[in-house]
Structures are given as C-alpha cells and as structure tokens.
N, C-alpha and C positions, 0 to 999 in steps of 0.2 A: 178762121173758120174751117179751113180745109184740114188743119191738124186735128181739131176736136172731132170732126166728122169721120176722119179716117181712124182715129182712136176708137170711136164708138163702133164703127164697122168691124174693126179688129177685135174688140171686146165681144161683140155679138157673135162673131165667127168662133171665138174661143169658147163661149158659152154653148153654142150649138154643137161644137165638136165634143165638148165634155158631156152634154146630154146624150149624144149618140153613143159615146163610149159607155156611159152608165146603162143605157138601154141594152147594149150588146152584153155587158157584164151580167145584167139581171137575167137575160135570156139564157146565157151559159150556166148561171147558177141555178136557175130553175131546172135545167136539164140535169145538173149534178144532184139536185134534191131527189130526183127520181131513181138515182142509183141505189143499189142495196147497201145495207150497213156494212161497215168494215171493208169497203172496196177501194177507199181512197186514203192517201196520206197527204196532209196539208202542212206545209212548212211555213212558218211566219217569222220574218225578221222584224222584231218590234223596234220602232223608233219613237221619238218624243212626239212628233206631230203626225207622221204617217208611217205605215208599216207595209212592207212588201210581203206578198204571199205567193206560193206556188202550189198547185194542186196536181198530184200525179196518181196514176193507177197503182194500187198496191202490188199487183202481180207483175205487171209489165214494165214498171218504172217509166211509163210514157207520160210526159207532161201534158195535162189536159188543158190547163189554163194558168195564167199568172196575172198579177195586177197589184195595185196599190190601194190601200184603204186607210182612212183617217184612224189614228190611234185614239178612239173614243168608244165608250160602251155602246152608244147608239149605232155607230157605223159598223161595229163588229156584230151587233145583234142583227142588223139588216143584212149583213153579208152572209151570216151562217144560219139565219132562220129557215126552218123547213128542211134543213139538212139532216139526214139520218145519221146515227152515231158513226163518226169517222175518227181516225187517228190524227191529232193535231200536235205538232212538235215545234218548240221554239226554245231559245236558250235564255239563261238567267239575265235579268236586267232590271231597270227601274220599274217597268210596268208588268213584270212577270206575275206577281201575286194576284192582282185584280183581274188580269186577263185570264189567267188559269181558272180562277174562281168563277168568272163569268161563263167561260166555255164549259166548265163542269156542270154549272147550273143548266146549261143548254143540253146536257146529257152527252157531251162529246168526251172522247178518250184523250187525255192530255198528258204529254210527256214533256217535262222541262229538263233540258240538258244543262249541266254545269259547264259554263264557258271556260272555267279554269282547269278542267280535267280533260285529258285526252281519251 
C-alpha cells in the first residue's frame, strides 16, 4: 500500500508542477503577445515528439523565454495564438513543411534554414 500511495503522491506532485509551469508559460506568452510586430525572433528545434523554442528580442539579442512544446498542430497553435507577426526560424527536417505552413497561416514570418548548407 505504501508504494502505490507514494507513487500517487509523486504523480500528483508532477502534475501540479506541470500545471504551474504551463500557467507561467501562458502568462509570459500573453506578455509577448502585447509586443509590437517584428520585435522578436523565435528559434525552434523541431523534434518528433517535442520541440524546443527560444524567444529573443530582435535588437538586443536578449533571450526573453525558452521552453518545450509538443510537436503537434494544436500545441503550436496554442503557443503562438495571439502573437503579432514575428520572425520564426527553424531548420529543415521531417516536420518542416507542415509547421512552416501552419505558422504562415498564422501570419508569422518563417525562415527555414537548409541544415546541409553553411
């Protein structure tokens, strides 16, 4: 009994921590949504299950936030909804085409870098 109750407690703590992290991310993203257009550069490292992103100011190169998002259309829509037109950069890969099309439909400026060229 102790093992299952400690596992349940551990799982609950993990869910709570994840919920707090999602809330903090949502608050920071809502602050980013208020920024003027073309003031940010967002880099995304696309992965099969999850993708890492980094948001920095265009002029200062100051990193404003970074995080991880699921590599799914719904997760990317939620992450970038309400964001004014910004520059989003990532390299070629398996998910490049549909992610680029999705972001362009969201009226973002997209640059896809060829991973084989320097």
